[in-house]
C-alpha positions as CSV (number, residue, x, y, z in Angstrom):
1,M,-1.5,11.9,14.7
2,I,-4.7,10.4,11.6
3,V,-2.7,8.5,9.0
4,A,-5.2,7.2,6.7
5,F,-3.7,4.9,3.6
6,L,-4.9,5.0,0.5
7,R,-3.9,2.6,-2.2
8,H,-3.3,4.1,-6.0
9,G,-5.5,2.8,-8.8
10,R,-5.1,0.5,-11.1
11,T,-2.3,-0.4,-13.4
12,A,-2.0,-3.1,-16.6
13,W,0.3,-4.9,-14.1
14,N,-2.2,-5.1,-11.3
15,D,-4.9,-6.5,-14.2
16,T,-2.1,-8.9,-14.9
17,G,-1.2,-10.3,-11.9
18,R,2.7,-9.3,-12.0
19,M,4.3,-8.0,-9.0
20,Q,5.4,-4.0,-9.6
21,G,7.7,-3.4,-6.6
22,R,9.8,-0.3,-7.9
23,A,9.1,-0.8,-11.5
24,D,7.0,3.1,-12.4
25,V,4.4,1.7,-14.1
26,E,1.5,4.5,-15.0
27,L,-2.3,4.3,-14.5
28,S,-4.6,2.5,-16.7
29,D,-7.1,4.4,-17.9
30,A,-9.3,2.1,-16.5
31,G,-7.3,3.0,-13.3
32,R,-8.0,6.7,-14.1
33,T,-11.8,6.4,-14.1
34,Q,-11.8,4.2,-11.3
35,V,-10.3,6.8,-8.9
36,R,-12.2,9.8,-10.6
37,G,-14.9,7.8,-8.6
38,W,-13.2,7.9,-5.6
39,R,-14.9,10.5,-2.8
40,L,-12.9,10.9,0.7
41,P,-14.7,10.4,3.7
42,A,-15.7,14.2,5.2
43,S,-13.5,13.7,7.9
44,L,-10.6,13.5,6.1
45,G,-11.2,17.0,4.0
46,A,-9.1,19.0,5.5
47,G,-6.4,16.2,5.2
48,R,-2.8,17.0,3.7
49,F,-1.9,14.6,1.0
50,V,1.1,12.9,0.9
51,A,2.4,10.3,-2.0
52,S,4.7,7.6,-2.8
53,P,7.3,9.1,-5.4
54,L,6.5,6.4,-8.1
55,A,4.1,7.3,-11.3
56,R,1.1,6.1,-10.1
57,A,0.6,7.0,-6.5
58,R,1.5,10.9,-7.6
59,E,-1.3,10.6,-10.8
60,T,-4.0,8.7,-8.1
61,A,-4.0,11.7,-5.6
62,A,-3.5,14.6,-8.0
63,L,-6.8,13.1,-9.7
64,L,-7.9,13.0,-6.2
65,G,-7.7,16.8,-6.2
66,A,-4.3,17.2,-4.8
67,H,-3.0,20.3,-6.3
68,A,-0.3,20.4,-4.1
69,F,1.2,17.3,-1.9
70,D,4.2,15.9,-0.4
71,V,6.8,13.4,-2.3
72,E,7.6,10.4,0.9
73,D,10.3,8.1,-0.5
74,S,9.5,6.1,2.6
75,L,6.4,5.3,1.1
76,I,7.3,3.5,-1.8
77,E,6.6,0.2,-2.8
78,M,8.1,-3.1,-1.2
79,D,11.1,-3.5,-3.5
80,W,11.1,-6.7,-5.6
81,G,14.4,-7.1,-6.9
82,E,15.0,-9.6,-9.2
83,W,11.2,-10.9,-8.9
84,E,10.1,-7.7,-10.3
85,G,7.4,-7.7,-13.0
86,E,6.6,-11.4,-12.4
87,T,3.4,-13.4,-11.0
88,I,3.5,-16.0,-8.2
89,E,2.3,-18.1,-10.1
90,G,4.8,-18.1,-12.4
91,L,7.4,-17.9,-9.5
92,G,6.0,-20.9,-8.0
93,A,6.6,-22.5,-11.2
94,R,10.3,-22.0,-11.0
95,H,11.2,-21.7,-8.1
96,G,9.3,-24.4,-6.5
97,A,10.6,-25.2,-3.1
98,A,12.7,-22.5,-3.2
99,F,9.9,-20.0,-3.6
100,A,7.4,-21.9,-1.1
101,E,10.1,-22.0,2.0
102,N,10.8,-18.0,1.2
103,S,7.1,-16.8,1.3
104,A,6.5,-19.4,4.3
105,R,9.2,-16.7,5.9
106,G,6.3,-14.4,6.8
107,L,7.5,-10.6,7.5
108,D,11.4,-11.6,6.6
109,F,10.4,-12.9,3.5
110,R,12.9,-11.4,1.1
111,P,12.6,-11.3,-2.8
112,P,16.2,-12.3,-4.3
113,G,17.8,-8.0,-4.4
114,G,14.4,-7.1,-2.7
115,E,13.5,-5.8,0.7
116,S,11.3,-7.6,3.6
117,P,7.7,-6.6,4.5
118,R,10.2,-5.9,7.8
119,D,12.2,-3.3,6.0
120,V,8.9,-2.0,4.8
121,Q,7.8,-1.5,7.8
122,R,11.1,0.1,9.2
123,R,10.9,2.9,6.9
124,V,7.3,3.5,7.3
125,V,7.8,4.0,10.9
126,A,10.3,6.3,10.8
127,W,8.3,8.6,8.9
128,L,5.6,7.9,11.3
129,V,7.6,9.3,14.0
130,R,9.1,12.1,11.8
131,N,5.2,13.8,11.2
132,T,3.0,14.9,13.7
133,G,0.0,17.1,14.1
134,P,-3.5,17.2,14.4
135,A,-4.3,17.5,10.4
136,P,-4.9,13.9,8.8
137,W,-2.5,13.1,6.1
138,I,-3.8,10.9,3.2
139,A,-0.9,8.9,2.1
140,V,-1.1,7.7,-1.2
141,T,0.8,4.4,-1.4
142,H,0.8,0.4,-2.6
143,Q,-0.7,-2.7,-1.2
144,G,2.8,-3.7,0.1
145,V,3.3,-1.0,2.2
146,I,-0.9,-0.8,3.3
147,R,0.2,-4.7,4.4
148,S,3.1,-4.7,6.4
149,V,1.5,-1.3,8.2
150,L,-1.2,-3.7,8.4
151,A,0.7,-6.6,9.9
152,L,2.5,-3.5,12.3
153,T,-0.8,-3.2,14.0
154,T,-2.1,-6.5,14.6
155,G,0.8,-8.0,15.6
156,W,0.2,-10.2,12.7
157,D,3.1,-12.0,11.2
158,M,2.3,-12.3,7.3
159,T,2.0,-16.1,7.7
160,G,-1.5,-17.4,7.4
161,K,-3.8,-16.0,6.6
162,A,-4.4,-12.0,7.1
163,P,-6.8,-10.8,9.9
164,V,-8.1,-8.4,7.3
165,R,-9.3,-8.6,4.1
166,L,-8.2,-5.4,2.4
167,A,-10.1,-4.2,-0.4
168,D,-10.5,-2.1,-2.9
169,D,-11.8,1.4,-3.4
170,V,-11.3,2.4,0.2
171,V,-8.9,3.9,2.3
172,H,-7.3,2.8,6.0
173,V,-7.0,4.7,8.9
174,V,-4.9,4.7,11.7
175,E,-3.6,6.7,14.6
176,T,0.5,6.9,15.7
177,D,2.5,8.9,17.9
178,A,5.6,10.7,18.9
179,R,7.1,7.3,19.4
180,G,6.0,5.3,16.4
181,T,3.1,3.1,18.0
182,V,0.3,2.5,15.2
183,R,-2.8,1.9,16.5
184,P,-6.0,0.7,13.6
185,L,-8.9,2.7,13.8
186,A,-11.1,1.6,10.5
187,W,-9.8,-0.4,7.9
188,N,-12.1,-0.5,4.5
189,V,-13.2,2.6,4.2
190,A,-15.6,2.8,1.6
191,L,-14.5,5.5,-1.5
192,V,-17.2,4.6,-3.5
193,A,-21.5,4.0,-2.8
194,G,-22.0,0.6,-3.3
195,P,-20.3,-3.0,-2.6
196,I,-16.6,-2.8,-1.9
197,Q,-14.8,-5.3,-4.4
198,R,-12.1,-7.9,-3.9
199,R,-8.5,-8.1,-5.9
200,R,-5.4,-10.1,-5.5
201,P,-2.8,-8.8,-3.4
202,T,-0.4,-7.4,-6.2
203,S,1.7,-4.2,-5.6
C-alpha cells in the first residue's frame, strides 16, 4: 500500500512557533492561500483522502478538493500535554536542564501529561496495518506524525540531526505492508512550482 503523508497548511500558532499538539487551531488566511496553491502529483490522482480529526487537517483536505474523506484519530498530532501552546525557547528558559534532558531522550521524549514520538509511531503503524489496498492513501496530518514516520523508516532515534530535512509545501510518500513494515519511497515531493521552502518543525 502507498501512503502519502501531507502536513496541513499554516496556522497562526505555526507562525509564532507555538506547540499546537491537540489544540484545535484552524488554518490562518495565509494557510488557506498556501493550500489553494498546492497541486498533488499525478501519481496520487486516484488517491483516497484521510485526515486527522483536528480542524487544520480537515480543512486542508477540503481545500485540496476532497469532498468526502475519512477522519482517523491515529493521525492526530502528538499530545504535548502541559506544554501545549508553549514555544521551544520558552520551555528551555523556564525548565533549563530538565527540558534539555527530556529532549535528549529522542523517541522517548515526553511532555508532562503528553505522549512520546514512540507512542505516535505505535498508533500510526496500527492504522497502517488495518488499511490495505492498491490505491494510494493521502493522509493529511501533522509534523509530529511525519517526523515519527521519518524515524520509523530510517532508524533515526530522534537525537541529533534528522537524516532528511522536512520541507514545506511537499508530500512524503511511503510504502507499507500488512505486517506494518514501512519503507520510504520519496521525501519532499513538491506540491508547488519553484524552490521548496523550509520552516521550523512546530506541530
